[in-house]
SEGUKE-125150 format. One record per residue (C-alpha): x, y, z; residue in three letters; residue number from 1. Coordinates in nm, 4 decimals. Example, Ala and Ser with C-alpha at 12.3 -4.5 7.8 and 13.67 -1.06 7.14 Angstrom:
BEGIN
R         u         v         w  resn  resi
R    1.2300   -0.4500    0.7800   ala     1
R    1.3670   -0.1060    0.7140   ser     2
% end
This chain:
BEGIN
R         u         v         w  resn  resi
R    6.0944    3.9377    2.7444   unk     1
R    6.1977    3.9329    2.3864   unk     2
R    6.4941    4.0390    2.2465   unk     3
R    6.3335    4.2812    2.0070   unk     4
R    6.1828    4.4435    2.2886   unk     5
R    6.4787    4.4428    2.5165   unk     6
R    6.6619    4.6166    2.2527   unk     7
R    6.3856    4.8846    2.2022   unk     8
R    6.3967    4.9691    2.6090   unk     9
R    6.7637    4.9561    2.6196   unk    10
R    6.7758    5.1897    2.3118   unk    11
R    6.4828    5.4421    2.4580   unk    12
R    6.6470    5.4468    2.7514   unk    13
R    6.9940    5.5624    2.5976   unk    14
R    6.7750    5.8143    2.3758   unk    15
R    6.6458    5.9455    2.6672   unk    16
R    6.9573    6.0128    2.8782   unk    17
R    7.1349    6.1664    2.5560   unk    18
R    6.8277    6.4216    2.5318   unk    19
R    6.7847    6.4988    2.9069   unk    20
R    7.0610    6.7823    2.8646   unk    21
R    6.9104    6.9098    2.5997   unk    22
R    6.5423    6.9498    2.7466   unk    23
R    6.7032    7.0766    3.0919   unk    24
R    6.8961    7.3177    2.8943   unk    25
R    6.5524    7.4429    2.7145   unk    26
R    6.3188    7.3972    3.0044   unk    27
R    6.4959    7.3962    3.3125   unk    28
R    6.2222    7.1667    3.4326   unk    29
R    6.4901    7.0000    3.7369   unk    30
R    6.6220    7.2191    3.9687   unk    31
R    7.0177    7.2243    3.9988   unk    32
R    7.2141    7.3722    4.3280   unk    33
R    7.4752    7.6014    4.1219   unk    34
R    7.8353    7.5000    4.1555   unk    35
R    8.0307    7.6964    4.3756   unk    36
R    8.3257    7.9072    4.2908   unk    37
R    8.3945    8.1571    3.9866   unk    38
R    8.4232    8.0465    3.6306   unk    39
R    8.5570    8.2613    3.3538   unk    40
R    8.2897    8.3759    3.1222   unk    41
R    8.4226    8.2865    2.7460   unk    42
R    8.3242    8.5733    2.5032   unk    43
R    8.1504    8.4657    2.1825   unk    44
R    8.3050    8.4584    1.8572   unk    45
R    8.1027    8.5610    1.6013   unk    46
R    8.0273    8.3267    1.2803   unk    47
R    8.2277    8.4773    0.9665   unk    48
R    8.3714    8.2928    0.6980   unk    49
R    8.7171    8.3468    0.8251   unk    50
R    8.6123    8.2204    1.1853   unk    51
R    8.4851    7.9015    1.0559   unk    52
R    8.7587    7.8365    0.8138   unk    53
R    9.0288    7.8711    1.0431   unk    54
R    8.8243    7.6680    1.3179   unk    55
R    8.7870    7.9234    1.6129   unk    56
R    8.3894    7.9530    1.5633   unk    57
R    8.3516    7.5981    1.6428   unk    58
R    8.6273    7.5725    1.9260   unk    59
R    8.4827    7.8607    2.0996   unk    60
R    8.1098    7.7346    2.0489   unk    61
R    8.1970    7.4042    2.2176   unk    62
R    8.3157    7.5857    2.4610   unk    63
R    8.0070    7.7701    2.5514   unk    64
R    7.7754    7.4870    2.4773   unk    65
R    7.9455    7.2983    2.7488   unk    66
R    7.8865    7.5899    3.0164   unk    67
R    7.5472    7.6277    2.9693   unk    68
R    7.4494    7.2763    2.8885   unk    69
R    7.1422    7.1111    3.1008   unk    70
R    7.2241    6.9202    3.3918   unk    71
R    7.6058    7.0445    3.3594   unk    72
R    7.6391    7.1099    3.7562   unk    73
R    7.4728    6.7766    3.8241   unk    74
R    7.7203    6.5997    3.6253   unk    75
R    8.0452    6.8060    3.7488   unk    76
R    7.9176    6.7217    4.1027   unk    77
R    7.8652    6.3602    4.0264   unk    78
R    8.2424    6.3585    3.8830   unk    79
R    8.3846    6.5106    4.1754   unk    80
R    8.1793    6.2715    4.4074   unk    81
R    8.3435    5.9912    4.2495   unk    82
R    8.6917    6.1395    4.2436   unk    83
R    8.6454    6.1956    4.6376   unk    84
R    8.4780    5.8878    4.7206   unk    85
R    8.6558    5.6690    4.4951   unk    86
R    8.9715    5.7804    4.4191   unk    87
R    9.0609    5.9989    4.7287   unk    88
R    9.1073    6.2850    4.5164   unk    89
R    8.9196    6.6511    4.5915   unk    90
R    8.8772    6.9573    4.3706   unk    91
R    9.2523    7.0682    4.2631   unk    92
R    9.1897    7.4225    4.4826   unk    93
R    9.0989    7.2388    4.8256   unk    94
R    9.2949    6.9828    5.0114   unk    95
R    9.1570    6.7438    5.2739   unk    96
R    9.3631    6.7114    5.5930   unk    97
R    9.2903    6.5407    5.8684   unk    98
R    8.9783    6.5223    6.0859   unk    99
R    8.8596    6.6383    5.7398   unk   100
R    8.9769    6.9822    5.8072   unk   101
R    8.9797    7.2118    5.4739   unk   102
R    9.2435    7.3979    5.3173   unk   103
R    9.3331    7.6242    5.0301   unk   104
R    9.5746    7.4567    4.8502   unk   105
R    9.7456    7.8017    4.7503   unk   106
R    9.8592    7.8510    5.0774   unk   107
R   10.1280    7.6007    5.0383   unk   108
R   10.3022    7.7710    4.7715   unk   109
R   10.2718    8.0599    4.9631   unk   110
R   10.4374    7.9331    5.2735   unk   111
R   10.6993    7.7715    5.0662   unk   112
R   10.7948    8.1134    4.9533   unk   113
R   10.7185    8.0187    4.5687   unk   114
R   10.5722    8.3504    4.5405   unk   115
R   10.8121    8.5695    4.7479   unk   116
R   10.7668    8.9190    4.6178   unk   117
R   11.1686    8.9428    4.6462   unk   118
R   11.3312    9.1464    4.9277   unk   119
R   11.3545    9.4457    4.7395   unk   120
R   11.0014    9.4856    4.6819   unk   121
R   10.9880    9.4047    5.0590   unk   122
R   11.1801    9.7222    5.1333   unk   123
R   10.9769    9.9453    4.8912   unk   124
R   10.6548    9.8467    5.0184   unk   125
R   10.7621    9.9017    5.3477   unk   126
R   10.9515   10.2110    5.3149   unk   127
R   10.6409   10.4188    5.1005   unk   128
R   10.4227   10.2389    5.3835   unk   129
R   10.6019   10.4378    5.6386   unk   130
R   10.6475   10.7711    5.4549   unk   131
R   10.2431   10.7513    5.4033   unk   132
R   10.2035   10.6626    5.7764   unk   133
R   10.4299   10.9539    5.8641   unk   134
R   10.2636   11.2227    5.6530   unk   135
R    9.9123   11.0895    5.8209   unk   136
R   10.0601   11.0980    6.1579   unk   137
R   10.1310   11.4873    6.0918   unk   138
R    9.7554   11.5141    6.0464   unk   139
R    9.5995   11.3145    6.3538   unk   140
R    9.5691   11.0110    6.1280   unk   141
R    9.6486   10.6781    6.1849   unk   142
R    9.8110   10.3935    5.9491   unk   143
R    9.7675   10.0296    6.0856   unk   144
R    9.8765    9.7234    5.8895   unk   145
R    9.7434    9.4265    5.9775   unk   146
R    9.8944    9.0854    5.8819   unk   147
R    9.6445    8.7758    5.8882   unk   148
R    9.7883    8.4299    5.8639   unk   149
R    9.6184    8.1326    5.6386   unk   150
R    9.3935    7.8870    5.8824   unk   151
R    9.6942    7.6543    5.6714   unk   152
R    9.9786    7.8703    5.8289   unk   153
R    9.8604    7.8163    6.1837   unk   154
R    9.7711    7.4436    6.1502   unk   155
R   10.0027    7.2430    5.9221   unk   156
R    9.9987    6.9521    6.1438   unk   157
R    9.7112    6.8838    5.9909   unk   158
R    9.8943    6.8126    5.6585   unk   159
R   10.1931    6.6372    5.7615   unk   160
R   10.2788    6.4891    5.4033   unk   161
R   10.3354    6.8836    5.2828   unk   162
R   10.6734    7.0203    5.3118   unk   163
R   10.5793    7.3775    5.5430   unk   164
R   10.9132    7.4914    5.6639   unk   165
R   10.8055    7.8551    5.6681   unk   166
R   11.1076    7.9855    5.4647   unk   167
R   11.2736    8.3104    5.5539   unk   168
R   11.2459    8.4039    5.2024   unk   169
R   10.8447    8.4004    5.2006   unk   170
R   10.6114    8.7055    5.2365   unk   171
R   10.4904    8.6838    5.5789   unk   172
R   10.8173    8.6633    5.8012   unk   173
R   10.9734    8.9317    5.5542   unk   174
R   10.7020    9.1574    5.5740   unk   175
R   10.6218    9.1130    5.9326   unk   176
R   11.0173    9.1414    5.9698   unk   177
R   11.0543    9.4602    5.7670   unk   178
R   10.7588    9.6695    5.9057   unk   179
R   10.8855    9.5894    6.2746   unk   180
R   11.1789    9.6964    6.2293   unk   181
R   11.1021   10.0329    6.0232   unk   182
R   10.8606   10.0833    6.3292   unk   183
R   10.5538   10.1033    6.1200   unk   184
R   10.2324   10.0641    6.3339   unk   185
R   10.1633    9.6850    6.2450   unk   186
R    9.9599    9.4008    6.3831   unk   187
R   10.0737    9.0531    6.3499   unk   188
R    9.8042    8.7935    6.4366   unk   189
R   10.0139    8.4882    6.3631   unk   190
R   10.0984    8.4720    6.7295   unk   191
R    9.7399    8.6256    6.8786   unk   192
R    9.5390    8.3596    6.6483   unk   193
R    9.7692    8.0592    6.7426   unk   194
R    9.7091    8.1340    7.1072   unk   195
R    9.3243    8.2017    7.0787   unk   196
R    9.2995    7.8512    6.8850   unk   197
R    9.4538    7.6806    7.2070   unk   198
R    9.3136    7.8632    7.4725   unk   199
R    8.9520    7.9911    7.3344   unk   200
R    8.8474    7.6159    7.2993   unk   201
R    8.5913    7.5033    7.2083   unk   202
R    8.5260    7.7790    7.0410   unk   203
R    8.6474    7.7488    6.6876   unk   204
R    8.8875    7.9876    6.5046   unk   205
R    8.9079    7.8878    6.1918   unk   206
R    8.5936    7.6471    6.0808   unk   207
R    8.6423    7.2871    5.9626   unk   208
R    8.5036    7.3444    5.5861   unk   209
R    8.6350    7.6966    5.5537   unk   210
R    8.9661    7.9094    5.4899   unk   211
R    8.8335    8.2241    5.6410   unk   212
R    8.8201    8.2986    6.0390   unk   213
R    8.4615    8.2685    6.1994   unk   214
R    8.2807    8.5209    6.2988   unk   215
R    8.4128    8.4620    6.6670   unk   216
R    8.8046    8.5039    6.5118   unk   217
R    8.7043    8.7882    6.3345   unk   218
R    8.5708    8.9572    6.6180   unk   219
R    8.8607    8.9048    6.8239   unk   220
R    9.0564    9.0237    6.5874   unk   221
R    8.8348    9.3507    6.5386   unk   222
R    8.8401    9.4281    6.8855   unk   223
R    9.2194    9.4354    6.8822   unk   224
R    9.2435    9.6400    6.6089   unk   225
R    9.0370    9.9234    6.7464   unk   226
R    9.2067    9.8662    7.0780   unk   227
R    9.5315    9.9421    6.8958   unk   228
R    9.3495   10.2363    6.7350   unk   229
R    9.2754   10.3444    7.0753   unk   230
R    9.6448   10.3684    7.1739   unk   231
R    9.7617   10.5687    6.8715   unk   232
R    9.4947   10.7910    6.8957   unk   233
R    9.4243   10.8305    7.2510   unk   234
R    9.0695   10.8147    7.2513   unk   235
R    8.7994   10.5399    7.3632   unk   236
R    8.6241   10.3908    7.0934   unk   237
R    8.3160   10.1716    7.0735   unk   238
R    8.4611    9.7895    7.0614   unk   239
R    8.2646    9.4859    7.0122   unk   240
R    8.1681    9.2709    7.2898   unk   241
R    8.0975    8.8913    7.2864   unk   242
R    7.7530    8.8808    7.4955   unk   243
R    7.6662    8.5173    7.4130   unk   244
R    7.7104    8.2245    7.1584   unk   245
R    7.4822    8.0388    6.9229   unk   246
R    7.6087    7.7193    6.8461   unk   247
R    7.5092    7.6266    6.4922   unk   248
R    7.5682    7.3210    6.1922   unk   249
R    7.4301    7.5917    5.9702   unk   250
R    7.7396    7.7512    5.8281   unk   251
R    7.7370    8.1293    5.7526   unk   252
R    7.9036    8.3300    5.5335   unk   253
R    8.2479    8.2245    5.4264   unk   254
R    8.2255    7.9363    5.6837   unk   255
R    8.1894    7.6659    5.4243   unk   256
R    8.3759    7.7964    5.1478   unk   257
R    8.6142    7.5349    5.0763   unk   258
R    8.3268    7.2828    5.1227   unk   259
R    8.1297    7.4677    4.8153   unk   260
R    8.4527    7.4395    4.6376   unk   261
R    8.4232    7.0630    4.6367   unk   262
R    8.1238    7.0949    4.4562   unk   263
R    8.0244    6.7346    4.6108   unk   264
R    7.6589    6.5782    4.5714   unk   265
R    7.7164    6.5012    4.9420   unk   266
R    7.8803    6.7913    5.1569   unk   267
R    8.1198    6.7329    5.3725   unk   268
R    8.0081    6.7298    5.7594   unk   269
R    8.1175    7.0836    5.9530   unk   270
R    8.2215    7.1138    6.2327   unk   271
R    7.9377    7.3078    6.4837   unk   272
R    8.0577    7.6636    6.5047   unk   273
R    7.9679    7.9077    6.7857   unk   274
R    7.8313    8.1964    6.6405   unk   275
R    7.8737    8.4994    6.9017   unk   276
R    7.5520    8.7342    6.9910   unk   277
R    7.7822    9.0597    6.9779   unk   278
R    7.6517    9.3951    7.2016   unk   279
R    7.8360    9.7404    7.1864   unk   280
R    7.9267    9.9630    7.4776   unk   281
R    7.8734   10.3356    7.3469   unk   282
R    7.8463   10.5587    7.6368   unk   283
R    8.1697   10.8146    7.6512   unk   284
R    8.3068   10.6272    7.3684   unk   285
R    8.3159   10.7576    7.0156   unk   286
R    8.3074   10.5781    6.6517   unk   287
R    8.6306   10.6861    6.4474   unk   288
R    8.5994   10.7217    6.0875   unk   289
R    8.7565   10.4685    5.9053   unk   290
R    8.8933   10.3531    5.5421   unk   291
R    8.9705    9.9812    5.5344   unk   292
R    9.1641    9.8528    5.2250   unk   293
R    9.1736    9.4920    5.2581   unk   294
R    9.1208    9.1365    5.0914   unk   295
R    8.8012    8.9060    5.1962   unk   296
R    8.9012    8.8452    5.5406   unk   297
R    8.7594    9.1745    5.6559   unk   298
R    8.4270    9.0512    5.5355   unk   299
R    8.3505    8.8523    5.8386   unk   300
R    8.4071    9.1901    6.0280   unk   301
R    8.2042    9.3433    5.7835   unk   302
R    7.9233    9.0876    5.7552   unk   303
R    7.8598    9.0671    6.0765   unk   304
R    7.7985    9.4544    6.1963   unk   305
R    8.1244    9.5254    6.3467   unk   306
R    8.1976    9.7614    6.0968   unk   307
R    7.9079    9.9303    6.1072   unk   308
R    7.8304    9.9604    6.4720   unk   309
R    8.2056   10.0444    6.5500   unk   310
R    8.2854   10.2700    6.3089   unk   311
R    8.1017   10.6010    6.1794   unk   312
R    7.9171   10.5991    5.9055   unk   313
R    8.0457   10.6588    5.5972   unk   314
R    8.3620   10.4723    5.6779   unk   315
R    8.4841   10.2567    5.3331   unk   316
R    8.5796    9.9088    5.3127   unk   317
R    8.8051    9.8757    4.9558   unk   318
R    8.7911    9.5306    4.8713   unk   319
R    9.1076    9.4779    4.7127   unk   320
R    9.1489    9.8654    4.6528   unk   321
R    8.8948    9.8474    4.3561   unk   322
R    8.4957    9.7504    4.4871   unk   323
R    8.4015   10.0317    4.7781   unk   324
R    8.1279    9.9513    5.0256   unk   325
R    8.0149   10.1565    5.2963   unk   326
R    7.6653   10.1775    5.5071   unk   327
R    7.5955   10.5114    5.3188   unk   328
R    7.5121   10.3085    4.9530   unk   329
R    7.3769    9.9455    4.8423   unk   330
R    7.6274    9.7078    4.6671   unk   331
R    7.9831    9.7955    4.5435   unk   332
R    8.1134   10.1335    4.3772   unk   333
R    8.4349   10.1661    4.2618   unk   334
R    8.7519   10.3846    4.3852   unk   335
R    8.7865   10.5523    4.0440   unk   336
R    8.4331   10.7277    4.1826   unk   337
R    8.6193   10.8980    4.4311   unk   338
R    8.8841   11.1855    4.5506   unk   339
R    9.1363   10.9791    4.6903   unk   340
R    9.3098   11.2378    4.8769   unk   341
R    8.9854   11.3725    5.0153   unk   342
R    8.9092   11.0451    5.1432   unk   343
R    9.2265   11.0110    5.3259   unk   344
R    9.2289   11.3314    5.4809   unk   345
R    8.8698   11.3132    5.6333   unk   346
R    8.9218   11.0169    5.8412   unk   347
R    9.0835   10.8811    6.1666   unk   348
R    9.2419   10.5943    6.0594   unk   349
R    9.3249   10.4017    5.7454   unk   350
R    9.3609   10.0137    5.8085   unk   351
R    9.5538    9.8284    5.5224   unk   352
R    9.5206    9.4321    5.5888   unk   353
R    9.6197    9.1813    5.3891   unk   354
R    9.6185    8.7848    5.4586   unk   355
R    9.8952    8.5510    5.3757   unk   356
R    9.8020    8.4502    5.0378   unk   357
R    9.7363    8.8129    4.9187   unk   358
R   10.0794    8.9566    5.0784   unk   359
R   10.2304    8.8946    4.7095   unk   360
R   10.0102    9.2004    4.6273   unk   361
R   10.1053    9.4153    4.9517   unk   362
R    9.9419    9.6827    4.9276   unk   363
R    9.7272    9.6826    4.6978   unk   364
R    9.8665    9.9698    4.5009   unk   365
R    9.6896   10.1921    4.7895   unk   366
R   10.0065   10.3153    4.9492   unk   367
R   10.1793   10.4605    4.5800   unk   368
R    9.8235   10.5969    4.4760   unk   369
R    9.8045   10.7975    4.8121   unk   370
R   10.1535   10.9166    4.7593   unk   371
R   10.0859   11.0314    4.4267   unk   372
R    9.7914   11.2513    4.5031   unk   373
R    9.9503   11.3727    4.7996   unk   374
R   10.2535   11.5055    4.5841   unk   375
R   10.0458   11.6474    4.3529   unk   376
R    9.8582   11.8150    4.6295   unk   377
% end
């Protein structure tokens, strides 16, 4: 092959590679798997004399162009795959432990107490929770606080290189201690989940590739919560019963949330999950109307049908006390669309559930909002 011909071929290949992102951007000819995770959408800065001269338009355009360019997802996955396979460096928000167990990196700082709310704040929220609990109890309404530990909190041995000492001045032990001493109605799931992980084998409580509990773990937790409500309210309620299991390597819902965030070309292999087939004993039992304020751990209860089957129609799930979900409408509504006083006085129970990684945000502003509308009554 002549040198001129070889140069022409090389130049043509380079030119084709350079233009491929533009071709993909305009035509979408290649199917790309979208990247997992949440990306901030950058607002467009309009082209004006001032924005051009100070360089803001150009900088903004470069950022936005990077986000919409063709083959971006594939190039990001290629970069992440090289980082992981060659340099053993996974995506920054995910940590890979022994046996390829995945954990959220943010859990380390939380366990070490770096986001500790402070004892004054813990005391403040505990006292206000108790005030609301007592006000509701006078109206035969139960307020139950549920603390759910993170996966890393229960499995620190999978990351021996991390300094996970569980100091007293961190949110989970502080709130658990404070709420217990105040005689607040509370379930601390750190102990039960650890016990289930040891005694319910081979059924996994946490997936290998995810940071939330499995359907099985959520079913056990939901049954415990409803049983606690039975004791508080003195009534028999519908509870989930596990009829059988279906073992699968196909991850459902959030069971691969950490694995997806890695955005690799070849996903890490998950561990098989035993998904429970649920049934519900209805005869002689009631469905309480509940208001749930919680983080993403409640999605496992909601999405597998426990929320709908065990609680009365119209029961709400307020995700981070912002988006509102119910069986009575599709999609999300928002808290400002509802009368809060009317909502909390027309339920049998309020469930306030929060995971370790979100305890610095406890109680999602709900308690103060409720006490405010109560005081205006």
